[in-house]
Short mmCIF file of the C-alpha atoms (twelve columns), coordinates in Angstrom:
data_MODEL
# 
_entry.id   MODEL 
# 
loop_
_atom_site.group_PDB 
_atom_site.id 
_atom_site.type_symbol 
_atom_site.label_atom_id 
_atom_site.label_alt_id 
_atom_site.label_comp_id 
_atom_site.label_asym_id 
_atom_site.label_seq_id 
_atom_site.Cartn_x 
_atom_site.Cartn_y 
_atom_site.Cartn_z 
_atom_site.pdbx_PDB_model_num 
ATOM 1   C CA . MET A 1   130.699 80.605  -14.062 1 
ATOM 2   C CA . ALA A 2   131.202 81.207  -10.838 1 
ATOM 3   C CA . GLY A 3   129.641 79.141  -8.091  1 
ATOM 4   C CA . PRO A 4   127.925 80.394  -5.191  1 
ATOM 5   C CA . GLU A 5   130.058 82.433  -2.844  1 
ATOM 6   C CA . ALA A 6   130.386 80.556  0.633   1 
ATOM 7   C CA . PRO A 7   128.886 81.968  3.611   1 
ATOM 8   C CA . ALA A 8   130.475 84.617  5.737   1 
ATOM 9   C CA . PRO A 9   132.259 83.373  8.668   1 
ATOM 10  C CA . ALA A 10  130.206 84.457  11.803  1 
ATOM 11  C CA . ALA A 11  131.062 87.513  13.523  1 
ATOM 12  C CA . GLU A 12  132.929 87.326  16.644  1 
ATOM 13  C CA . HIS A 13  130.976 87.761  19.996  1 
ATOM 14  C CA . SER A 14  131.527 91.473  20.812  1 
ATOM 15  C CA . ALA A 15  134.181 91.793  23.660  1 
ATOM 16  C CA . SER A 16  132.753 92.418  27.078  1 
ATOM 17  C CA . PRO A 17  133.222 95.588  28.791  1 
ATOM 18  C CA . LEU A 18  136.500 96.015  30.438  1 
ATOM 19  C CA . GLY A 19  136.615 94.258  34.082  1 
ATOM 20  C CA . TYR A 20  133.170 92.674  33.249  1 
ATOM 21  C CA . GLU A 21  132.034 89.412  32.024  1 
ATOM 22  C CA . LEU A 22  128.834 88.602  30.711  1 
ATOM 23  C CA . PRO A 23  127.021 85.388  31.479  1 
ATOM 24  C CA . GLY A 24  127.908 82.736  28.870  1 
ATOM 25  C CA . ASP A 25  131.134 84.542  27.764  1 
ATOM 26  C CA . GLY A 26  133.345 81.964  26.494  1 
ATOM 27  C CA . LEU A 27  131.250 79.154  27.519  1 
ATOM 28  C CA . GLY A 28  130.597 76.672  24.388  1 
ATOM 29  C CA . ASP A 29  127.605 75.024  26.396  1 
ATOM 30  C CA . SER A 30  124.511 76.641  27.594  1 
ATOM 31  C CA . ALA A 31  124.218 73.606  30.141  1 
ATOM 32  C CA . ASP A 32  126.227 75.779  32.623  1 
ATOM 33  C CA . ALA A 33  124.591 79.159  32.201  1 
ATOM 34  C CA . PRO A 34  122.859 80.214  35.510  1 
ATOM 35  C CA . ASP A 35  119.564 79.267  36.509  1 
ATOM 36  C CA . THR A 36  117.549 82.127  36.479  1 
ATOM 37  C CA . ASP A 37  114.493 80.564  37.935  1 
ATOM 38  C CA . ALA A 38  116.768 79.446  40.633  1 
ATOM 39  C CA . LEU A 39  118.135 83.108  41.343  1 
ATOM 40  C CA . ALA A 40  114.512 84.412  41.426  1 
ATOM 41  C CA . ALA A 41  113.379 81.808  43.803  1 
ATOM 42  C CA . PRO A 42  113.406 82.416  47.807  1 
ATOM 43  C CA . PHE A 43  116.034 81.793  49.535  1 
ATOM 44  C CA . GLY A 44  116.882 77.935  50.290  1 
ATOM 45  C CA . ALA A 45  113.919 76.843  47.444  1 
ATOM 46  C CA . SER A 46  115.180 75.628  43.908  1 
ATOM 47  C CA . ARG A 47  111.977 76.874  42.315  1 
ATOM 48  C CA . LEU A 48  109.452 79.004  42.659  1 
ATOM 49  C CA . PRO A 49  106.019 77.021  43.708  1 
ATOM 50  C CA . GLU A 50  103.211 76.201  41.490  1 
ATOM 51  C CA . SER A 51  99.927  77.882  41.837  1 
ATOM 52  C CA . TRP A 52  98.382  74.596  43.336  1 
ATOM 53  C CA . GLU A 53  100.794 75.025  46.124  1 
ATOM 54  C CA . ARG A 54  100.112 78.691  46.621  1 
ATOM 55  C CA . GLU A 55  96.628  78.011  47.169  1 
ATOM 56  C CA . ALA A 56  97.705  75.104  49.784  1 
ATOM 57  C CA . LEU A 57  99.892  77.426  51.689  1 
ATOM 58  C CA . LYS A 58  97.479  80.236  51.924  1 
ATOM 59  C CA . PRO A 59  96.370  80.577  55.803  1 
ATOM 60  C CA . GLU A 60  92.771  79.049  56.293  1 
ATOM 61  C CA . GLU A 61  90.219  82.109  57.480  1 
ATOM 62  C CA . ALA A 62  88.873  81.585  61.002  1 
ATOM 63  C CA . GLU A 63  85.322  80.230  60.548  1 
ATOM 64  C CA . PRO A 64  83.066  82.524  62.698  1 
ATOM 65  C CA . PRO A 65  81.879  80.903  65.827  1 
ATOM 66  C CA . PRO A 66  78.338  79.682  65.350  1 
ATOM 67  C CA . SER A 67  75.745  81.305  66.902  1 
ATOM 68  C CA . GLY A 68  75.142  79.721  70.420  1 
ATOM 69  C CA . GLU A 69  71.815  79.178  71.330  1 
ATOM 70  C CA . PRO A 70  70.328  80.177  74.938  1 
ATOM 71  C CA . LEU A 71  71.173  78.145  77.892  1 
ATOM 72  C CA . PRO A 72  68.744  76.205  79.852  1 
ATOM 73  C CA . ARG A 73  67.065  78.040  82.443  1 
ATOM 74  C CA . PHE A 74  68.664  76.017  85.309  1 
ATOM 75  C CA . LEU A 75  72.235  76.950  83.765  1 
ATOM 76  C CA . GLN A 76  71.331  80.268  84.008  1 
ATOM 77  C CA . GLN A 77  70.150  80.434  87.484  1 
ATOM 78  C CA . ALA A 78  73.352  78.927  88.384  1 
ATOM 79  C CA . GLU A 79  75.525  81.346  86.794  1 
ATOM 80  C CA . LYS A 80  73.412  84.265  88.373  1 
ATOM 81  C CA . GLN A 81  73.646  82.610  91.866  1 
ATOM 82  C CA . THR A 82  77.501  82.218  91.255  1 
ATOM 83  C CA . ARG A 83  77.766  85.957  90.114  1 
ATOM 84  C CA . ASN A 84  75.790  86.862  93.598  1 
ATOM 85  C CA . ALA A 85  78.042  84.606  95.555  1 
ATOM 86  C CA . ARG A 86  81.356  86.213  94.152  1 
ATOM 87  C CA . ARG A 87  79.399  90.049  94.992  1 
ATOM 88  C CA . LEU A 88  78.839  88.598  98.317  1 
ATOM 89  C CA . ARG A 89  82.454  87.333  99.261  1 
ATOM 90  C CA . GLN A 90  83.980  90.668  97.689  1 
ATOM 91  C CA . GLY A 91  81.624  92.838  99.806  1 
ATOM 92  C CA . LEU A 92  82.418  91.007  102.844 1 
ATOM 93  C CA . LEU A 93  86.101  91.175  102.257 1 
ATOM 94  C CA . ALA A 94  86.102  94.862  101.657 1 
ATOM 95  C CA . ALA A 95  84.119  94.958  105.182 1 
ATOM 96  C CA . LEU A 96  86.602  93.148  106.677 1 
ATOM 97  C CA . CYS A 97  89.313  95.474  105.362 1 
ATOM 98  C CA . ALA A 98  88.164  98.507  106.545 1 
ATOM 99  C CA . LEU A 99  87.426  97.212  109.895 1 
ATOM 100 C CA . LEU A 100 90.805  96.164  110.246 1 
ATOM 101 C CA . LEU A 101 92.155  99.333  109.233 1 
ATOM 102 C CA . VAL A 102 89.648  101.000 111.821 1 
ATOM 103 C CA . ALA A 103 91.065  98.763  114.303 1 
ATOM 104 C CA . LEU A 104 94.767  99.463  113.683 1 
ATOM 105 C CA . ALA A 105 94.109  103.208 113.414 1 
ATOM 106 C CA . GLY A 106 92.320  103.294 116.744 1 
ATOM 107 C CA . GLN A 107 95.480  101.022 118.454 1 
ATOM 108 C CA . LEU A 108 97.878  103.368 117.154 1 
ATOM 109 C CA . THR A 109 95.827  106.173 118.397 1 
ATOM 110 C CA . LEU A 110 95.221  104.912 122.144 1 
ATOM 111 C CA . GLN A 111 99.174  103.982 121.712 1 
ATOM 112 C CA . GLY A 112 100.144 107.374 120.947 1 
ATOM 113 C CA . ARG A 113 97.250  109.173 123.275 1 
ATOM 114 C CA . ASP A 114 99.357  111.173 125.523 1 
ATOM 115 C CA . LEU A 115 101.796 112.753 122.694 1 
ATOM 116 C CA . LEU A 116 98.543  113.486 120.666 1 
ATOM 117 C CA . ALA A 117 96.799  115.292 123.353 1 
ATOM 118 C CA . ALA A 118 100.117 117.213 124.244 1 
ATOM 119 C CA . HIS A 119 100.536 118.458 120.634 1 
ATOM 120 C CA . TRP A 120 96.875  118.949 120.273 1 
ATOM 121 C CA . PRO A 121 95.023  119.465 123.004 1 
ATOM 122 C CA . ALA A 122 91.771  119.844 121.557 1 
ATOM 123 C CA . SER A 123 91.988  116.039 120.865 1 
ATOM 124 C CA . ARG A 124 92.069  115.563 124.662 1 
ATOM 125 C CA . PRO A 125 88.156  115.279 124.934 1 
ATOM 126 C CA . MET A 126 87.697  112.730 122.511 1 
ATOM 127 C CA . LEU A 127 90.844  110.899 123.574 1 
ATOM 128 C CA . ALA A 128 89.696  110.821 127.306 1 
ATOM 129 C CA . THR A 129 86.061  109.515 126.002 1 
ATOM 130 C CA . LEU A 130 87.904  106.380 123.954 1 
ATOM 131 C CA . CYS A 131 89.998  105.712 126.934 1 
ATOM 132 C CA . HIS A 132 87.329  105.828 129.529 1 
ATOM 133 C CA . ALA A 133 85.540  102.999 127.372 1 
ATOM 134 C CA . MET A 134 88.957  100.964 127.098 1 
ATOM 135 C CA . GLY A 135 90.122  101.796 130.903 1 
ATOM 136 C CA . CYS A 136 92.904  103.744 130.454 1 
ATOM 137 C CA . GLU A 137 93.917  107.432 130.903 1 
ATOM 138 C CA . VAL A 138 95.382  110.265 129.062 1 
ATOM 139 C CA . GLY A 139 98.297  111.717 130.579 1 
ATOM 140 C CA . ALA A 140 101.493 113.629 129.792 1 
ATOM 141 C CA . PRO A 141 103.590 111.905 127.243 1 
ATOM 142 C CA . MET A 142 107.261 110.380 128.339 1 
ATOM 143 C CA . ALA A 143 110.083 112.078 126.563 1 
ATOM 144 C CA . LEU A 144 113.135 110.938 128.640 1 
ATOM 145 C CA . ASP A 145 115.130 112.717 125.983 1 
ATOM 146 C CA . GLN A 146 113.421 116.016 126.908 1 
ATOM 147 C CA . ILE A 147 114.446 116.086 130.629 1 
ATOM 148 C CA . VAL A 148 117.918 117.379 131.874 1 
ATOM 149 C CA . LEU A 149 119.353 116.491 135.184 1 
ATOM 150 C CA . ASP A 150 120.991 120.209 135.973 1 
ATOM 151 C CA . SER A 151 122.313 119.135 139.115 1 
ATOM 152 C CA . SER A 152 121.863 116.822 142.171 1 
ATOM 153 C CA . GLN A 153 123.185 116.934 145.722 1 
ATOM 154 C CA . LEU A 154 123.742 114.396 148.563 1 
ATOM 155 C CA . GLN A 155 123.910 116.120 152.026 1 
ATOM 156 C CA . THR A 156 123.736 114.755 155.784 1 
ATOM 157 C CA . THR A 157 121.139 115.744 158.399 1 
ATOM 158 C CA . ASP A 158 121.258 116.245 161.943 1 
ATOM 159 C CA . VAL A 159 119.691 112.955 162.205 1 
ATOM 160 C CA . PRO A 160 122.269 110.255 162.477 1 
ATOM 161 C CA . GLY A 161 122.334 107.795 159.495 1 
ATOM 162 C CA . GLU A 162 119.867 110.254 157.424 1 
ATOM 163 C CA . LEU A 163 120.739 111.579 154.126 1 
ATOM 164 C CA . THR A 164 118.855 114.233 151.874 1 
ATOM 165 C CA . ILE A 165 118.767 113.762 148.165 1 
ATOM 166 C CA . THR A 166 118.416 116.959 146.336 1 
ATOM 167 C CA . ALA A 167 118.040 117.217 142.270 1 
ATOM 168 C CA . GLU A 168 117.308 119.936 139.761 1 
ATOM 169 C CA . LEU A 169 115.467 118.744 136.668 1 
ATOM 170 C CA . ARG A 170 114.072 120.513 133.927 1 
ATOM 171 C CA . ASN A 171 111.637 120.169 130.676 1 
ATOM 172 C CA . ARG A 172 113.242 121.267 127.363 1 
ATOM 173 C CA . ALA A 173 110.300 120.286 125.334 1 
ATOM 174 C CA . GLY A 174 107.773 122.923 124.827 1 
ATOM 175 C CA . TRP A 175 104.680 120.808 126.095 1 
ATOM 176 C CA . PRO A 176 104.310 118.898 129.318 1 
ATOM 177 C CA . VAL A 177 105.959 115.809 129.973 1 
ATOM 178 C CA . ARG A 178 105.625 113.027 132.182 1 
ATOM 179 C CA . ARG A 179 107.713 113.844 135.737 1 
ATOM 180 C CA . PRO A 180 110.370 110.271 135.451 1 
ATOM 181 C CA . SER A 181 111.729 108.307 138.028 1 
ATOM 182 C CA . LEU A 182 115.149 108.686 139.555 1 
ATOM 183 C CA . GLU A 183 117.668 105.291 140.126 1 
ATOM 184 C CA . LEU A 184 119.725 106.302 143.258 1 
ATOM 185 C CA . THR A 185 122.886 104.326 143.906 1 
ATOM 186 C CA . LEU A 186 124.916 104.696 147.189 1 
ATOM 187 C CA . THR A 187 128.673 103.828 147.211 1 
ATOM 188 C CA . SER A 188 131.314 103.531 149.554 1 
ATOM 189 C CA . ASP A 189 135.058 105.040 149.702 1 
ATOM 190 C CA . ASP A 190 136.360 102.291 147.479 1 
ATOM 191 C CA . GLY A 191 133.449 102.632 144.956 1 
ATOM 192 C CA . LEU A 192 131.609 99.173  146.031 1 
ATOM 193 C CA . THR A 193 127.589 99.588  145.644 1 
ATOM 194 C CA . LEU A 194 126.065 99.783  149.180 1 
ATOM 195 C CA . ALA A 195 122.191 100.027 148.162 1 
ATOM 196 C CA . ARG A 196 120.323 101.130 145.092 1 
ATOM 197 C CA . ARG A 197 116.647 102.111 145.220 1 
ATOM 198 C CA . VAL A 198 113.826 103.858 142.868 1 
ATOM 199 C CA . LEU A 199 112.582 107.204 143.880 1 
ATOM 200 C CA . SER A 200 109.173 107.660 142.512 1 
ATOM 201 C CA . PRO A 201 107.962 111.075 141.613 1 
ATOM 202 C CA . ALA A 202 105.785 111.136 144.527 1 
ATOM 203 C CA . GLU A 203 108.804 110.097 146.980 1 
ATOM 204 C CA . LEU A 204 110.216 113.225 145.384 1 
ATOM 205 C CA . GLY A 205 107.877 115.524 146.161 1 
ATOM 206 C CA . ALA A 206 105.664 115.845 143.369 1 
ATOM 207 C CA . THR A 207 101.992 116.465 143.871 1 
ATOM 208 C CA . ASP A 208 100.854 115.670 139.859 1 
ATOM 209 C CA . THR A 209 102.695 113.520 137.396 1 
ATOM 210 C CA . ALA A 210 103.074 116.260 134.499 1 
ATOM 211 C CA . LEU A 211 106.381 118.383 134.319 1 
ATOM 212 C CA . PRO A 212 105.307 121.710 132.707 1 
ATOM 213 C CA . ALA A 213 106.244 123.139 129.201 1 
ATOM 214 C CA . GLU A 214 109.975 124.147 129.667 1 
ATOM 215 C CA . GLY A 215 109.640 124.070 133.611 1 
ATOM 216 C CA . SER A 216 111.861 123.062 135.845 1 
ATOM 217 C CA . TRP A 217 111.558 120.294 139.007 1 
ATOM 218 C CA . HIS A 218 113.368 120.433 142.530 1 
ATOM 219 C CA . ALA A 219 113.219 117.346 143.707 1 
ATOM 220 C CA . GLN A 220 114.055 116.230 147.373 1 
ATOM 221 C CA . VAL A 221 114.074 113.269 149.620 1 
ATOM 222 C CA . ARG A 222 115.376 112.200 152.878 1 
ATOM 223 C CA . LEU A 223 116.745 108.741 153.387 1 
ATOM 224 C CA . ASP A 224 118.073 106.550 156.427 1 
ATOM 225 C CA . VAL A 225 120.741 104.851 155.077 1 
ATOM 226 C CA . ALA A 226 121.759 103.384 158.515 1 
ATOM 227 C CA . PRO A 227 123.963 101.276 159.303 1 
ATOM 228 C CA . LEU A 228 125.806 102.132 155.895 1 
ATOM 229 C CA . LYS A 229 128.591 104.175 155.612 1 
ATOM 230 C CA . VAL A 230 127.764 106.176 152.620 1 
ATOM 231 C CA . THR A 231 130.544 108.482 150.775 1 
ATOM 232 C CA . GLY A 232 129.126 108.764 147.385 1 
ATOM 233 C CA . TYR A 233 126.094 108.437 144.985 1 
ATOM 234 C CA . ALA A 234 124.883 108.310 141.563 1 
ATOM 235 C CA . LEU A 235 121.748 109.170 140.173 1 
ATOM 236 C CA . ASP A 236 119.998 108.150 136.862 1 
ATOM 237 C CA . VAL A 237 116.777 109.131 135.337 1 
ATOM 238 C CA . PHE A 238 114.164 106.859 133.802 1 
ATOM 239 C CA . TYR A 239 110.580 106.039 133.188 1 
ATOM 240 C CA . PRO A 240 109.770 102.362 134.868 1 
# 
């Protein structure tokens, strides 16, 4: 009688696909198998947190602030006085800034009153009223760059030691400008300065202080230079 059949040998593990290895292939002990829990855990953690740990890690919800009780009357009055004082300071600062701006505008207007009146003649009455209160006057503006000295001449007269200086000046601007003064320098044969004198518009024969727009001015003056022996001269146009 034949004995029981011997158990069939265990089938060999199926071969891995070409180029790949399955976990546990060729390993006799499962102790070296990869830890799936560690792979599923966040980076740097060895395991997943327990339920009680997750509860502990939850951020606490902010408790609603308790409803405040009304402040005492004296505190309410103090806060009201503080607000009123702050508003008063803000109002005073605003008024001071506005006053400073008005003062600055007035100062700039007074400084440029002559030029303003020349370019906008309609503003002359207002500027004159303002100047009357401030003790100044409105005149023709100074514009040295608009005045050209076309020619000048030094001549002797029939009086010994007396010279006549003539100069032709022209205003290139389209508005009246203030008549300038002339600085006369008298020199000798060797170029040495013998005398220097400032000639005002009145000394040069002007009857007013304004040179008309695009107008010319024939200035002339007679000077007694004795006993100097003058052979040369120089004229400079300027405002004193």
